[in-house]
C-alpha positions as a printed NumPy array, in Angstrom:
array([[136.044,  92.816, 112.484],
       [132.659,  93.613, 114.557],
       [130.423,  96.574, 114.382],
       [130.073,  98.469, 117.566],
       [127.124,  98.617, 119.406],
       [126.657, 102.092, 119.494],
       [126.048, 102.174, 115.468],
       [123.103,  99.684, 115.953],
       [122.105, 101.995, 118.938],
       [122.096, 104.805, 115.996],
       [120.148, 103.009, 113.82 ],
       [117.902, 101.974, 115.852],
       [117.247, 105.903, 117.   ],
       [116.946, 106.742, 113.414],
       [114.307, 104.027, 112.471],
       [112.469, 105.094, 115.739],
       [112.689, 108.712, 114.871],
       [111.325, 107.929, 111.646],
       [108.596, 105.779, 112.526],
       [107.262, 108.857, 115.063],
       [107.729, 111.075, 112.073],
       [105.204, 108.847, 109.943],
       [102.775, 108.651, 112.656],
       [102.44 , 112.314, 112.913],
       [102.636, 113.651, 109.63 ],
       [100.935, 110.936, 107.843],
       [ 96.72 , 110.566, 107.624],
       [ 96.919, 107.09 , 105.889],
       [ 95.928, 104.847, 108.577],
       [ 97.92 , 102.187, 107.376],
       [101.066, 104.711, 106.822],
       [100.57 , 105.32 , 110.44 ],
       [100.307, 101.359, 111.107],
       [103.489, 100.394, 109.331],
       [105.473, 103.306, 111.579],
       [104.067, 102.028, 114.262],
       [105.591,  98.868, 113.423],
       [108.845, 100.552, 112.466],
       [108.837, 102.029, 115.851],
       [108.619,  98.363, 117.403],
       [111.423,  96.933, 115.549],
       [113.868,  99.826, 116.435],
       [112.746,  99.37 , 120.325],
       [113.667,  95.394, 119.823],
       [117.02 ,  96.692, 118.094],
       [117.831,  98.303, 120.761],
       [116.86 ,  95.861, 123.047],
       [119.15 ,  92.82 , 121.024],
       [122.103,  95.449, 121.189],
       [122.02 ,  95.94 , 124.637],
       [121.759,  92.222, 125.374],
       [124.544,  91.541, 123.296],
       [126.726,  94.486, 124.898],
       [126.107,  93.576, 128.283],
       [126.213,  89.839, 127.572],
       [122.451,  88.81 , 129.507],
       [120.071,  87.079, 127.165],
       [116.827,  88.838, 128.804],
       [116.686,  91.853, 126.125],
       [116.515,  88.647, 123.607],
       [113.463,  87.55 , 125.62 ],
       [111.651,  90.789, 125.684],
       [111.945,  90.83 , 122.128],
       [110.232,  87.671, 121.507],
       [107.128,  89.164, 123.717],
       [107.317,  92.185, 122.192],
       [107.168,  90.089, 118.59 ],
       [104.326,  88.282, 120.335],
       [102.059,  91.414, 121.119],
       [103.112,  92.981, 117.285],
       [101.722,  89.91 , 115.892],
       [ 98.209,  90.361, 118.06 ],
       [ 97.945,  93.958, 117.31 ],
       [ 98.432,  93.224, 113.208],
       [ 95.611,  91.116, 113.28 ],
       [ 93.253,  92.972, 115.028],
       [ 94.518,  96.83 , 113.404],
       [ 94.627,  95.329, 110.245],
       [ 90.778,  93.227, 110.906],
       [ 89.78 ,  97.263, 111.645],
       [ 91.402,  98.978, 109.257],
       [ 89.697,  96.356, 106.658],
       [ 86.217,  96.705, 108.119],
       [ 86.506, 100.618, 107.832],
       [ 87.906, 100.226, 104.25 ],
       [ 85.042,  98.055, 102.738],
       [ 82.792, 101.139, 104.235],
       [ 84.47 , 103.481, 102.798],
       [ 86.619, 104.255,  99.423],
       [ 89.866, 105.774, 101.558],
       [ 91.395, 105.322, 105.407],
       [ 92.191, 108.179, 106.554],
       [ 92.864, 108.941, 110.249],
       [ 89.879, 111.14 , 110.318],
       [ 87.747, 108.165, 109.424],
       [ 88.138, 106.805, 112.914],
       [ 85.403, 108.848, 114.465],
       [ 83.087, 106.196, 112.886],
       [ 83.86 , 103.546, 115.259],
       [ 82.196, 105.239, 117.68 ],
       [ 79.635, 103.213, 119.055]])
C-alpha cells in the first residue's frame, strides 16, 4: 500500500500555511524564524513529492541546495538574533530597528 502523492502535497500546503500564519501573527523573532524554516521544509516536501511522481531526480537535487541555503540562513540568522538578545531581555520583531547603522 502506497500513499498517494496528493496527500503529501496537501500536507505540504498545510505546513506552508501554518508557517505563513506563524510569520504574520507572531512577534517573537525566534518563532518567526522557525516558521520560515517550516515553510522551507514544506516546499522541500513538495519538491520531493513531485520528483517521485514524475520519476525525475531533479527535485531531490533541488532539495539538497535548499537545505544548504537554509543551513547558512540558520547560522547568520541565529547570530543576529543572539546578538540582539544579548543587548535586550526579549527578542521581538519590533526590536529589529536597532540593527540600523
